[in-house]
C-alpha positions in Angstrom: 97.9 93.7 292.3 95.6 91.7 295.5 97.2 89.6 297.6 95.4 87.0 299.8 95.1 87.6 303.4 95.1 85.1 305.8 91.4 86.1 306.6 90.3 85.8 303.0 89.8 89.5 301.9 92.6 90.6 299.6 95.0 93.0 301.2 95.5 96.5 299.6 98.9 96.9 297.8 101.3 99.5 299.1 100.8 101.5 296.2 96.8 102.4 296.9 97.9 103.7 300.9 100.3 105.6 299.0 97.8 107.4 296.6 95.5 107.8 299.7 98.2 109.5 301.2 99.3 111.5 298.4 95.1 112.4 297.7 95.2 113.3 301.6 98.0 115.6 301.0 96.6 117.4 298.0 93.6 117.6 299.9 95.6 119.5 302.7 96.7 121.9 300.2 94.0 123.0 298.4 92.1 123.6 302.4 95.2 125.3 303.4 95.3 127.7 300.2 91.1 127.9 300.8 91.2 129.2 304.3 94.0 131.4 303.5 92.3 133.4 300.9 89.4 133.7 302.7 90.8 134.8 306.2 93.3 136.7 304.5 92.3 140.8 303.8 92.8 141.2 299.5 95.1 143.8 299.2 92.6 144.6 296.2 95.8 145.7 294.1 98.5 144.5 292.4 101.7 143.7 293.5 103.2 143.6 289.9 101.7 143.1 286.3 104.4 142.0 284.4 104.8 144.4 282.0 100.4 143.7 280.8 98.3 146.9 281.7 96.7 145.6 284.7 96.0 142.9 286.7 93.2 140.9 285.5 94.7 141.3 282.3 97.9 139.4 283.1 95.8 137.1 285.2 94.3 136.3 282.1 97.0 135.4 280.0 99.4 133.9 281.9 96.5 131.5 282.8 95.8 130.6 279.1 99.6 130.5 278.4 99.5 127.7 281.2 96.5 126.1 279.5 98.1 126.5 275.7 101.6 124.3 278.0 99.6 122.2 279.5 97.9 121.2 275.8 101.5 120.5 274.7 102.3 118.4 277.7 99.4 116.6 277.7 99.9 115.4 273.8 103.7 115.1 274.8 102.4 112.5 277.6 100.5 110.5 274.8 103.7 110.1 272.8 105.7 109.2 275.7 103.3 106.5 276.8 102.7 105.6 273.0 98.8 106.8 273.0 99.2 109.1 270.3 97.5 108.1 266.8 100.3 108.1 264.0 103.6 108.2 266.5 104.9 104.5 266.7 108.5 105.9 268.2 109.0 107.8 270.8 112.4 110.0 270.5 114.3 109.9 274.0 113.7 113.7 273.9 109.9 113.6 274.9 110.2 113.1 278.4 112.2 115.9 278.8 110.3 118.2 276.9 107.3 116.8 278.8 108.8 117.9 282.4 109.7 120.9 280.8 106.7 122.4 279.9 105.3 121.1 282.8 107.6 122.7 284.8 107.2 126.7 282.6 103.1 126.1 283.3 103.6 125.3 287.1 106.0 128.7 287.3 103.6 130.6 284.9 100.6 130.1 287.0 102.8 131.0 290.3 101.8 135.1 289.5 98.2 134.2 288.9 97.8 132.3 291.9 99.7 134.6 293.8 97.5 137.4 292.7 94.1 135.5 293.6 95.3 135.0 296.6 96.6 138.3 297.8 95.3 140.6 295.9 91.8 139.2 295.1 90.9 136.7 298.4 88.1 133.8 298.4 85.0 134.2 296.7 82.5 133.3 299.1 79.8 135.3 298.3 77.1 132.9 296.2 75.6 136.0 294.4 78.5 135.3 291.9 78.6 131.8 291.1 81.2 132.1 288.6 83.6 133.5 290.8 83.2 131.3 293.6 83.8 128.1 291.7 86.9 129.9 290.6 88.1 130.2 293.7 86.8 126.5 294.7 88.4 124.7 291.4 91.9 127.5 292.3 92.0 125.9 295.4 91.3 122.4 293.8 93.8 122.9 291.6 97.0 122.9 293.3 96.1 120.8 295.8 95.2 118.3 292.4 99.0 119.1 290.9 100.4 118.5 294.5 98.6 114.9 294.5 100.3 114.4 290.7 103.4 115.4 292.0 103.5 113.2 294.7 102.7 110.3 292.6 104.8 110.9 290.0 108.1 110.3 292.2 106.8 107.0 292.9 106.6 104.1 291.0 104.8 101.8 293.6 101.7 103.9 292.6 99.1 101.8 290.4 99.3 102.3 286.9 96.1 104.1 286.4 96.7 107.4 288.8 99.2 108.9 287.0 97.2 109.2 283.7 93.9 109.7 286.3 95.2 112.5 288.0 96.8 114.4 284.9 93.7 114.3 283.7 92.1 115.4 286.8 94.4 118.3 287.0 94.0 119.1 282.9 90.1 119.3 283.6 90.7 121.6 286.6 92.4 123.6 284.7 90.3 124.4 281.8 87.5 125.1 284.0 89.3 127.1 286.3 90.6 128.9 282.5 86.5 128.9 281.3 85.5 130.8 284.9 88.3 133.3 284.2 90.3 134.4 281.2 87.6 133.3 278.8 85.0 135.3 280.8 87.6 138.1 280.7 87.9 137.9 276.8 84.3 137.6 276.2 83.5 140.3 278.6 86.3 143.1 278.4 87.6 142.2 274.4 90.5 140.0 273.0 93.2 140.2 272.7 93.2 143.1 275.9 97.3 143.5 277.2 
């Protein structure tokens, strides 16, 4: 809600300034990841594969698990906020389940991000549009995620901020999956452990 200032111009609520600060922090995270991965000389090999037959196999499957967790988290969020058709009552465990699934998604994404940054680096060669877009999306994902997590912790954000940021994080994640895992499964084969 805006309040009128003495000059007749609506004053900004503190929530808008907090949102702007969170967005700046998220932008800084995205830029820092992009700069690091562009300047870092890619190792070109896996540090670990978690039992998968190779780095790309591990990344494709873990990213697929992250998207599956994210879909479950979106459904739980809809249920939690009473937006899931057919489910009027929200059991008390839904909020905790939403947080747990979100934490699992984030933790599962870390080996993928680590290998993207450390082993492969930022793809700045625009000759491979898919890899360039994937690199940009990867940095944007963690920036948007940072912004969302700051907003989750603040009760003074505008009401629309959290659903919009959650939708943005989910959209970027799906675009990341489309430019990596789907491409991998399409070109290498499914399932490819």
